[in-house]
C-alpha positions as CSV (number, residue, x, y, z in Angstrom):
1,M,61.7,23.0,7.5
2,T,60.8,19.6,8.6
3,P,57.6,18.8,6.1
4,S,54.1,17.8,7.2
5,L,53.5,14.3,8.0
6,T,49.9,15.2,6.8
7,P,48.8,14.5,3.1
8,S,47.3,17.3,1.5
9,V,44.8,15.4,-0.5
10,S,41.4,14.1,0.5
11,Y,38.9,12.2,-1.1
12,I,35.2,12.3,-1.0
13,Y,32.9,9.7,-1.5
14,Y,29.0,9.7,-1.6
15,S,25.8,7.3,-2.0
16,N,22.8,8.1,-2.8
17,I,19.8,5.5,-1.3
18,E,16.2,6.6,-2.3
19,Y,13.4,4.4,-0.6
20,D,11.5,2.9,-4.3
21,V,9.6,-0.1,-3.1
22,A,7.5,-1.2,-6.4
23,A,5.2,-3.8,-4.5
24,E,4.2,-0.5,-2.0
25,G,3.8,1.8,-4.6
26,I,6.1,4.3,-2.6
27,F,8.7,6.0,-4.4
28,L,10.5,8.8,-2.5
29,D,12.7,10.8,-4.3
30,N,16.5,12.2,-3.2
31,N,19.1,14.1,-4.7
32,V,22.7,14.7,-3.8
33,Y,24.6,17.2,-4.7
34,V,28.2,18.1,-4.2
35,K,30.4,21.0,-4.9
36,K,33.8,22.7,-4.0
37,N,32.9,26.1,-2.9
38,P,32.9,28.6,-4.4
39,S,31.5,26.8,-8.1
40,T,33.1,23.4,-8.3
41,D,30.8,20.9,-9.2
42,L,31.9,17.7,-8.0
43,V,29.1,15.2,-7.7
44,N,24.7,15.8,-8.8
45,D,23.5,12.5,-8.9
46,V,19.6,12.3,-9.3
47,F,19.1,8.7,-9.3
48,S,19.8,5.9,-6.5
49,T,23.4,4.9,-6.2
50,P,24.0,2.5,-3.2
51,G,27.3,2.1,-1.7
52,D,30.1,4.6,-1.8
53,V,31.6,5.6,-4.6
54,L,34.8,7.9,-5.4
55,I,34.3,11.4,-6.6
56,T,36.7,11.9,-9.1
57,G,37.8,15.0,-11.5
58,S,38.9,17.5,-8.7
59,V,41.6,17.8,-6.6
60,I,40.6,18.1,-3.1
61,Y,43.1,19.5,-0.6
62,Q,43.7,20.5,3.0
63,G,41.2,23.4,3.9
64,D,38.9,23.7,0.9
65,S,35.2,24.3,1.9
66,I,32.8,21.7,0.6
67,Y,28.6,22.1,0.1
68,A,26.7,19.4,0.4
69,Q,23.1,18.7,0.0
70,A,20.1,16.2,0.0
71,S,17.2,17.4,-1.9
72,A,14.5,16.1,-4.0
73,D,11.5,17.3,-6.8
74,P,8.6,18.5,-4.8
75,A,6.6,16.8,-7.6
76,Y,7.6,13.3,-5.9
77,A,5.2,13.6,-2.8
78,P,5.5,11.2,-0.1
79,P,2.2,8.9,0.8
80,L,-0.3,10.2,3.2
81,F,0.4,7.8,5.7
82,G,3.3,6.6,7.7
83,T,6.5,8.2,8.1
84,S,8.4,9.9,5.3
85,T,12.1,11.3,6.2
86,R,15.1,12.5,4.2
87,N,18.5,12.2,6.2
88,L,21.7,13.8,4.8
89,N,24.7,12.3,6.6
90,I,28.8,13.2,6.5
91,T,31.4,11.4,8.1
92,D,35.4,10.7,7.9
93,N,37.5,7.9,8.2
94,A,38.8,8.8,11.2
95,A,35.1,8.2,13.1
96,N,34.0,11.7,13.1
97,T,30.6,12.7,12.5
98,I,30.6,15.8,10.3
99,F,26.9,16.4,10.2
100,N,23.9,14.2,10.5
101,S,20.2,15.7,10.0
102,T,17.0,13.7,9.6
103,T,14.1,15.5,8.4
104,P,10.5,15.3,7.0
105,Y,10.6,14.0,3.5
106,T,8.7,17.2,2.8
107,T,11.9,19.3,3.9
108,Y,13.1,19.2,0.3
109,N,16.6,20.5,1.2
110,I,19.1,19.8,3.5
111,N,22.5,21.1,3.1
112,T,25.9,22.1,5.0
113,T,29.3,23.6,4.1
114,F,32.4,22.0,5.9
115,S,36.2,22.3,5.9
116,I,38.7,19.0,4.6
117,V,41.1,18.3,7.1
118,G,44.2,17.1,4.6
119,G,44.6,13.3,4.1
120,R,40.9,12.2,5.4
121,N,38.3,10.7,3.2
122,Y,35.0,12.0,3.6
123,F,31.5,9.9,3.2
124,V,28.7,12.0,2.1
125,R,25.4,10.1,2.4
126,G,22.2,10.5,1.6
127,R,18.8,8.6,1.8
128,T,15.1,8.7,2.0
129,D,13.4,6.3,4.3
130,F,9.8,5.3,5.1
131,A,8.0,3.7,8.3
132,W,4.5,2.0,7.9
133,P,2.1,3.6,11.1
134,A,2.6,2.0,14.0
135,A,-1.5,2.0,14.9
136,A,-4.7,2.4,12.8
137,D,-8.2,2.3,14.0
138,L,-10.9,-0.1,12.1
139,T,-14.3,1.3,13.1
140,F,-17.7,-0.9,12.6
141,G,-19.9,2.5,12.8
142,G,-23.1,2.1,11.6
143,I,-25.5,1.1,8.5
144,F,-27.3,3.2,5.0
145,V,-29.3,2.4,3.1
146,T,-28.2,2.7,-0.7
147,A,-29.9,4.7,-3.8
148,L,-31.2,0.9,-4.7
149,G,-33.1,0.4,-1.4
150,F,-30.6,-2.1,0.3
151,Y,-29.0,-1.7,3.5
152,K,-25.3,-1.5,3.8
153,F,-22.5,-1.8,6.9
154,V,-20.1,1.0,7.1
155,F,-16.7,1.0,8.5
156,N,-13.6,3.5,8.2
157,L,-10.0,2.6,8.8
158,T,-8.3,6.0,9.9
159,T,-4.6,5.1,8.4
160,A,-3.0,2.5,6.0
161,A,-1.8,-0.9,7.5
162,D,0.9,-2.6,6.8
163,G,-0.8,-5.7,5.3
164,D,-4.0,-6.8,3.8
165,F,-6.8,-7.9,5.7
166,T,-10.5,-9.5,4.9
167,I,-14.0,-9.2,6.3
168,D,-15.4,-12.3,6.1
169,A,-19.0,-12.9,4.7
170,P,-21.5,-14.0,5.2
171,F,-22.0,-12.3,8.6
172,G,-19.1,-11.0,9.2
173,I,-20.6,-8.5,11.0
174,Q,-24.1,-8.5,11.8
175,A,-26.8,-5.8,13.3
176,D,-30.4,-6.4,15.2
177,M,-33.1,-4.4,13.4
178,Y,-36.2,-2.5,14.9
179,F,-39.6,-1.3,14.1
180,G,-40.2,1.9,15.5
181,G,-37.2,4.0,17.2
182,G,-35.2,3.7,20.3
183,C,-34.5,-0.3,19.6
184,S,-36.9,-1.4,22.1
185,G,-38.5,-4.9,22.3
186,F,-37.2,-7.8,20.8
187,P,-35.4,-7.6,17.0
188,A,-37.5,-7.3,14.1
189,T,-34.6,-9.7,12.0
190,Q,-31.4,-9.8,12.2
191,F,-28.6,-9.9,9.1
192,G,-24.9,-9.1,8.4
193,N,-22.9,-8.6,5.5
194,S,-23.5,-10.9,2.4
195,A,-19.7,-10.9,0.8
196,A,-16.5,-10.2,2.2
197,V,-14.1,-7.0,1.7
198,T,-10.6,-7.0,1.5
199,V,-8.7,-3.7,2.9
200,T,-5.2,-3.9,0.8
201,R,-2.0,-2.8,2.2
202,G,-1.7,1.2,1.7
203,Q,-5.3,1.6,1.7
204,Y,-7.7,3.4,4.3
205,G,-10.5,5.6,4.7
206,Y,-14.4,4.6,4.4
207,G,-15.5,1.4,3.4
208,E,-18.9,-0.6,2.7
209,L,-20.1,-3.9,3.2
210,P,-23.0,-4.7,1.3
211,T,-25.8,-7.1,2.5
212,I,-29.0,-8.5,0.1
213,E,-31.6,-7.0,2.3
214,P,-34.2,-4.6,1.2
215,E,-34.7,-1.6,3.3
216,V,-38.0,-1.8,5.2
217,P,-39.4,1.3,6.0
218,A,-41.0,0.4,9.3
219,I,-37.6,-0.5,10.5
220,E,-36.4,2.7,12.2
221,S,-33.6,1.9,14.4
222,Y,-30.8,-0.6,15.0
223,N,-27.8,-1.7,17.0
224,L,-24.7,-3.6,15.3
225,I,-23.7,-6.8,17.3
226,N,-20.2,-6.6,18.9
227,S,-19.0,-8.8,16.8
228,V,-16.5,-9.1,13.7
229,Y,-15.0,-12.0,11.8
230,I,-11.6,-10.7,10.1
231,E,-10.4,-13.9,8.4
232,G,-11.9,-16.6,10.0
233,S,-11.2,-14.9,13.8
234,E,-13.7,-13.2,16.0
235,Y,-13.2,-9.9,17.3
236,F,-15.2,-7.9,19.8
237,D,-15.3,-3.8,20.5
238,G,-11.8,-3.1,21.7
239,D,-9.8,-6.0,20.5
240,V,-6.8,-5.5,18.6
241,F,-5.0,-7.6,15.6
242,Q,-1.4,-7.0,14.1
243,R,-1.1,-6.4,10.2
244,G,3.1,-6.2,9.6
245,V,4.0,-3.5,12.0
246,T,0.6,-1.9,12.3
247,T,-1.6,-2.6,15.2
248,V,-5.4,-2.3,14.0
249,S,-7.6,-1.3,16.9
250,V,-11.4,-2.7,16.2
251,N,-14.2,-0.4,17.5
252,I,-17.8,-1.4,16.8
253,V,-20.6,1.2,17.9
254,T,-22.7,-0.9,19.4
255,N,-25.2,2.0,21.0
256,C,-28.9,1.9,19.4
257,Q,-28.8,4.0,16.0
258,P,-31.6,5.5,14.1
259,I,-31.5,4.4,10.3
């Protein structure tokens, strides 16, 4: 009988890469688990282990059935903005892709089973990734009166931007104020915000811009002026600016509104 020229022993390497950027405050958990079916545990890595690490302690032969899994503890929730993903990728040294699946991060378990071809090296790689939002809307919506009797401007950022930005002061945003309703006649006064406000990377939702203007009960309507200054640059309704990978669209509600 002629002996086989294909070695019967194979080797499995693994890596585990968790998205963990302290400066962003974002951590995406990932655990890599590999076993030889039915019940021989080969590795259970709950920490980030970059590079390809040889699994030792158990000999892998031709025809062995291998179970591989990328998973996470649901206690480690992803941010509510951007795109968080998990990937399990398995290849061999013959340039074959055995398995490759990318799912939303909240798919807390990706797994597969594959059979060993003797003499080949296998690479089981799990990872998590994060992408900042590509687009966000920054809307300056109007004015309200605080409990202390001062006017404030309000704005809303729909999702987080990949970078800080500061709305300037004084007069980063301004409004014409009118006696009576309907914004009729000439404005009774015009004012803007009195202090700058910085929106930090990862922050989104509603924000306020203070003024030093006390409420005037006879003023019943207003309209925002179509102009806002952000870090020294003037933007109009429909303009955009860039922060990292995020394109921020500026919206200014300029129609007449009641106080």
